Phi, psi and omega in degrees: 000318178295319176302314181297316179299322177294310179302319175299317179292319178302306181293329180288318177298320174303307180297314173308310182297319178298311177297312187303312186277347183246330184251336177270143186295122177295136180235294182254016188222167181287134173292117184293324182298311182290326179300315181296327178294327185274344184278163175297160179300330181271359185299318187288316169305317181296320180296313179301319180296317182299316177302313181297315176302321175304307182306305184294328180289323183290321179301313180299320180295313177293340179283337184259338188265148176071192181227136179217107185232127174259143183213157168206168182231166182233136178252139174216165179224144178206183187297333188279351183220150181282347190208160176300139175225158183291111187261340183200154175230136176253121174242137181231110176287112182259015181242158176273045182208142181286158175231119176275118185256130176268307186214150178245131176234156165248127187262123183258113185070228180239359189223000180248125181239125176261111183275127181262320182228130172279128190279356193288325176229012175235032172298132178216165188247126170273106183296157177304134179057025183265151173251132189227128174252099182272118175278145178234142180284160179297139181283151173258320182199153168249134186238142169243100185066243179250020179246143182269134188263140175235158181057029180283324178302330175299321182290317185288326182279348180281114185285345178286342178267118181300134172229139186226139173274129184241133179245137172259105181247173177293349179260003183113195186272130177243120179268120184276140166293151177298132176269109181254130179206146181262145179255142172305325183296324182292328176293319180297323185282340187242008177219121188289338185260016177263128179254149176230119185253116181260123178271117174280115195284153172270214182212164165256132170244112180060033181081006179263126177290130179245098183256205188276015172246014179251109179274319175225136177245118184249106175281140189227135162256117184288172181294338177266010173082017184266152177270138174208185186196157169225159182227152174243127190279173180284349167248069194299143173270159179284353181212152173226166178055045175067038181082002176294324181240121176245126188242156169274104182301334183280326176295321183303336179265005179248179189294329180273014184300320179293321177295321177302310179302314180300319187289326180294317184289323180293324176294323179293324179293320178298315187279355180074020180289324177233161184229048181278152180276319176201170175203159179219139187252129174246120183253141174245017182297318179289325179294318179301305182303321183294314182283341175289350178278348179278146180285144186266153179233118177269110181294339184289334180274357185263143183273127175279112185289158181277174180300311176307312179293326181286313187270345179246293182300312185293325180292325178295311181303317181297319180299316185290319180296318179293330176294317180292321183293321180294324179293322180294318180296318180299310182297319177298318178301309182304314175303313184292339175282338180288000000 
């Protein structure tokens, strides 16, 4: 914020000086137009370069001086706590200088400070231009001296009460500015023409990627004690390992597919066809069946809307739909009160 004020003041003063000394009729000061005619031809470029150097110097000074940290916190709830608690704090250092942080507080209103991190053994350094996501453990109880505090989460959740993150640093107290950022999910929920595609992840087994073409993944420990693997694709073949393992492809797609594979491998071990020390079967059959139940959307059939349609027409449509929804809700509330 201070940097923006400085830039605005610098450019405003420069613009005012140019207009004042060139456009206004001189009375008690030197006429800059006549003055420039009498100066050497390189005076004006030198003046401009000097002003630019002054600007760069001032910017570097502001970059190194003082502290400017933006911060926000996240609330969550889970099985381990009876109420929502502060689970993490994000700190963004906007200066080209490190900050040594002893303690972190949240200031509620102007007079209440909630200590989140004790600085005796958890002092840490926020590096220049670093972003830090500090995880916090669930709280057990809040204490003020020898008294136990209750209903504190209600105060934290109250949006009408101002809250600031305050840092106890080696340079003194630093009140952090609010870290403002927009989340895509907010755009999805507030704009009818915004679509969201969520990637449902596969997995790694012993560092091996297992994606959507693997129906079964079989971990192997060879006779030499080495780790290996084989896979059966979602369109399985009737044999693997050059015919050493022969499967019934129909059974592989049924619930007893894992048992069928186990029986085939154990028989091959008994017959001496393979000489593994051990094996483990991972099945993705249930995952495939789960996602096949969903309706499909072919993106190649979808029309990508233009900038005008998305930012203008769709915004108008969103406004009208929200207005209609609010009216329906208000009518419902009025009827329920009668």
